[in-house]
C-alpha positions as CSV (number, residue, x, y, z in Angstrom):
1,M,0.0,-0.1,-0.1
2,S,1.5,3.5,-1.1
3,K,1.9,6.0,1.6
4,K,-0.5,8.4,-0.2
5,L,-3.2,5.8,-0.2
6,F,-2.6,4.9,3.4
7,K,-2.9,8.7,4.1
8,Y,-6.1,9.0,2.1
9,I,-7.7,6.3,3.9
10,L,-6.9,7.5,7.4
11,N,-8.2,11.2,6.6
12,T,-11.4,10.3,4.7
13,I,-13.0,7.1,6.3
14,P,-14.7,7.6,9.6
15,R,-12.9,6.0,12.6
16,P,-15.6,3.5,13.6
17,I,-15.8,2.0,9.9
18,L,-11.8,2.0,9.9
19,I,-11.9,-0.1,13.1
20,R,-14.4,-2.6,11.2
21,L,-12.3,-2.8,8.1
22,S,-9.2,-3.3,10.1
23,Y,-10.4,-7.0,11.1
24,V,-10.1,-7.8,7.4
25,A,-6.8,-5.9,6.6
26,R,-4.7,-7.0,9.6
27,P,-4.1,-10.7,8.6
28,I,-3.2,-9.5,5.1
29,L,-0.8,-6.7,6.3
30,A,0.9,-9.1,8.8
31,R,1.7,-11.8,6.2
32,Y,3.0,-9.3,3.7
33,L,5.3,-7.6,6.3
34,K,6.5,-10.6,8.1
35,G,10.4,-10.5,9.3
36,N,12.6,-10.2,12.0
37,N,13.6,-6.5,12.3
38,F,11.1,-5.4,14.5
39,T,8.9,-6.8,17.2
40,D,5.4,-5.9,18.5
41,P,5.6,-6.7,22.3
42,I,1.8,-7.0,22.7
43,D,1.7,-9.9,20.7
44,G,5.3,-11.0,20.1
45,K,5.1,-11.0,16.2
46,S,8.1,-9.7,14.3
47,F,8.2,-7.9,10.9
48,K,10.4,-6.5,8.3
49,S,8.9,-3.1,8.9
50,F,5.9,-1.5,10.5
51,L,3.6,0.9,8.6
52,P,3.6,4.5,8.4
53,Y,1.1,6.6,10.2
54,G,0.1,10.1,10.9
55,Y,-2.3,12.9,9.8
56,G,-0.2,15.5,7.8
57,N,3.2,14.6,8.1
58,Q,3.3,10.6,8.4
59,R,5.7,8.9,10.6
60,N,7.5,5.9,9.1
61,N,7.8,2.5,10.6
62,V,5.4,3.2,13.5
63,L,2.1,1.3,13.1
64,S,2.2,-2.5,13.9
65,P,0.6,-4.7,11.1
66,S,-0.7,-7.3,13.3
67,T,-2.1,-5.4,16.5
68,L,-2.5,-1.9,14.7
69,S,-0.6,-0.6,17.9
70,L,1.3,2.8,17.6
71,E,4.4,3.8,19.9
72,R,2.3,4.8,22.7
73,H,0.4,1.6,22.9
74,R,3.4,-0.4,22.9
75,L,5.0,1.8,25.5
76,L,1.9,1.7,27.7
77,W,1.8,-2.3,27.4
78,L,5.6,-2.6,28.5
79,Y,5.0,-0.3,31.3
80,L,1.7,-2.1,32.7
81,Q,3.3,-5.6,32.2
82,N,6.8,-4.8,33.8
83,E,5.8,-2.1,36.3
84,T,2.4,-2.8,37.7
85,D,0.1,-5.7,38.6
86,F,-2.4,-4.9,36.0
87,F,-2.0,-8.4,34.7
88,T,-2.4,-10.3,37.8
89,A,-4.4,-8.4,40.5
90,P,-8.1,-8.1,40.6
91,K,-9.1,-4.7,39.3
92,K,-12.0,-2.8,38.2
93,V,-10.9,-1.0,35.1
94,L,-12.6,1.7,32.9
95,H,-11.1,2.2,29.6
96,F,-12.1,5.2,27.4
97,A,-12.3,4.9,23.5
98,P,-10.7,1.5,23.8
99,E,-7.9,0.7,21.5
100,Q,-8.1,-2.3,19.2
101,A,-4.7,-3.4,20.4
102,F,-5.8,-3.8,23.9
103,Y,-9.6,-4.3,23.7
104,K,-9.9,-8.1,23.2
105,R,-6.8,-8.9,25.3
106,F,-8.0,-6.9,28.3
107,R,-11.4,-8.3,27.8
108,K,-10.1,-11.8,28.4
109,M,-8.0,-11.2,31.3
110,T,-9.7,-12.9,34.4
111,N,-8.4,-10.7,36.9
112,L,-10.0,-7.7,35.5
113,E,-13.6,-6.3,35.7
114,Y,-13.2,-4.5,32.3
115,V,-15.5,-1.6,31.3
116,T,-15.2,0.3,28.2
117,T,-16.9,3.7,27.4
118,D,-17.0,6.2,24.5
119,L,-19.7,8.4,22.6
120,N,-19.1,6.8,19.2
121,S,-16.7,3.5,19.4
122,P,-18.3,0.4,18.5
123,L,-16.1,-1.2,21.0
124,A,-17.7,0.7,23.8
125,D,-19.7,-1.1,26.3
126,V,-21.2,2.1,27.8
127,K,-22.1,5.2,25.5
128,A,-21.2,8.1,27.6
129,D,-20.0,11.8,27.6
130,I,-16.5,12.0,29.5
131,C,-17.8,15.1,31.1
132,D,-21.1,13.5,32.5
133,L,-20.2,10.0,33.5
134,P,-23.1,7.5,34.5
135,F,-20.7,5.9,37.2
136,Q,-20.7,5.8,41.0
137,N,-18.2,7.9,43.1
138,N,-14.9,5.9,43.8
139,E,-15.9,3.0,41.5
140,F,-12.9,2.3,39.4
141,D,-9.4,1.1,40.5
142,I,-7.8,2.0,37.3
143,I,-8.8,4.3,34.4
144,L,-7.1,4.5,31.0
145,C,-7.9,7.4,28.9
146,N,-5.3,7.7,26.1
147,H,-5.5,10.3,23.4
148,V,-9.1,11.5,24.3
149,L,-8.7,14.8,26.5
150,E,-7.2,16.8,23.3
151,H,-10.7,16.2,21.7
152,I,-12.7,17.5,24.6
153,P,-13.4,21.3,24.8
154,D,-14.0,21.3,28.6
155,D,-11.3,19.0,29.7
156,T,-11.3,20.3,33.2
157,K,-14.8,18.7,33.7
158,A,-13.7,15.4,32.1
159,M,-10.6,15.4,34.5
160,Q,-12.9,16.1,37.5
161,E,-15.2,13.3,36.5
162,M,-12.4,10.9,36.1
163,Y,-11.0,11.9,39.6
164,R,-14.6,11.5,41.1
165,I,-15.1,7.9,39.7
166,M,-11.5,6.7,40.6
167,R,-11.1,4.9,44.0
168,P,-8.8,6.3,46.6
169,G,-5.5,4.5,46.0
170,G,-6.5,3.9,42.3
171,Y,-4.4,5.2,39.6
172,G,-4.8,6.2,35.8
173,I,-2.9,6.8,32.7
174,F,-3.9,9.8,30.7
175,Q,-1.8,10.0,27.6
176,I,-2.1,12.9,25.3
177,P,-0.3,14.4,22.3
178,Q,2.2,16.7,24.2
179,D,4.8,19.4,23.1
180,L,7.4,19.2,26.1
181,T,9.2,22.1,24.4
182,R,5.9,24.4,25.2
183,P,5.5,25.6,28.6
184,D,1.7,26.4,28.2
185,T,-1.2,24.5,26.5
186,F,-2.3,26.2,23.3
187,E,-6.0,26.7,22.4
188,D,-7.5,28.8,19.7
189,D,-11.2,28.4,18.9
190,S,-11.1,31.1,16.1
191,I,-9.2,28.8,13.8
192,T,-12.0,26.9,12.1
193,D,-10.6,25.8,8.8
194,R,-10.0,22.0,8.9
195,K,-6.7,22.0,7.0
196,E,-5.3,24.8,9.2
197,R,-6.5,23.2,12.4
198,A,-4.7,19.9,11.3
199,K,-1.7,21.8,10.6
200,I,-1.5,23.7,13.9
201,F,-3.0,21.1,16.4
202,G,-1.8,18.0,14.5
203,Q,-5.6,16.8,13.7
204,Y,-8.5,18.9,12.6
205,D,-10.7,17.7,15.6
206,H,-8.1,18.4,18.2
207,V,-8.9,21.4,20.3
208,R,-5.5,22.0,22.0
209,I,-1.9,21.4,21.9
210,Y,-0.8,20.3,25.6
211,G,2.3,21.7,27.0
212,R,4.3,21.0,30.1
213,D,1.6,22.7,32.2
214,Y,-0.7,19.5,31.5
215,F,0.8,18.0,34.7
216,E,-0.1,21.1,36.8
217,K,-3.6,21.0,35.5
218,L,-4.2,17.4,36.6
219,R,-2.6,18.3,39.9
220,S,-5.0,21.1,40.4
221,I,-8.0,18.5,40.1
222,G,-6.5,16.8,42.9
223,F,-4.3,14.0,41.5
224,K,-0.9,13.0,42.4
225,V,1.0,12.9,39.1
226,E,4.1,11.4,38.0
227,A,5.6,12.2,34.4
228,V,7.1,8.8,33.7
229,D,9.7,8.5,31.0
230,Y,9.8,4.7,30.6
231,T,11.9,4.6,27.7
232,S,14.9,5.7,29.9
233,K,14.5,2.3,31.5
234,L,14.8,0.3,28.3
235,S,17.8,-0.2,26.1
236,D,18.4,1.6,23.1
237,T,18.2,-1.7,21.4
238,E,14.7,-2.3,22.9
239,V,13.5,1.2,21.8
240,T,14.4,0.3,18.3
241,R,13.0,-3.2,18.1
242,F,9.8,-2.3,19.6
243,C,9.5,1.0,17.5
244,L,8.9,3.2,20.5
245,A,9.4,7.1,20.5
246,K,12.4,7.6,22.9
247,G,11.5,10.1,25.6
248,E,7.8,9.9,25.3
249,I,6.2,10.5,28.5
250,I,3.5,8.4,30.3
251,P,1.3,10.6,32.8
252,L,0.7,8.5,35.7
253,V,-2.1,9.8,38.0
254,R,-3.1,8.6,41.4
255,K,-6.0,9.6,43.9
């Protein structure tokens, strides 16, 4: 598949349809790209290369042909596997906008009471607005909310809702696209042209670019926050083989 065709598909087909189409495409891509250069740690399969991905400027060698995971998904998997009891301890988990790379695997884990939520995803158990969640106070041990908040106009309310439903002693991982060279988060609702928004914000449907102040905003809600640079704990060989983004931060929050 050419880069131009791949980019066209990503930018024109609605995400719910892409999710359904991917079930057909994945086995074909995995067979075509089979090799030994790079490994997806989520399923252990290796390939001669990964696929390109990205809106606007595409990143090469980042999308796993088998799980359709990106750098952030593989980093999160390694962190949960190596640094937490996520795969062994009994936990009640809420997963916003569940990623295909994780959905079936987490669903099968007998130690988890696994709940998914989103407004539009066909993988969501509960269709809900992140700013008005239909869950009880202190209900979940773990909350996964990755690459969601940059789409939410009132991210303060969303953060407050997630704090409300997290159990004391619980934790969450709230990954976002983040520019660590930028001290302050940038928003500008006056930019309405889709192409201009994609150029400035990374995607037309992103409402902000988070800066380093993202961590302080989470703290202002009440969370204890740790900016985890997990790639610093991995060897350069592992970072390359797993196709990770060196220096990418995992925002770990606790209540």
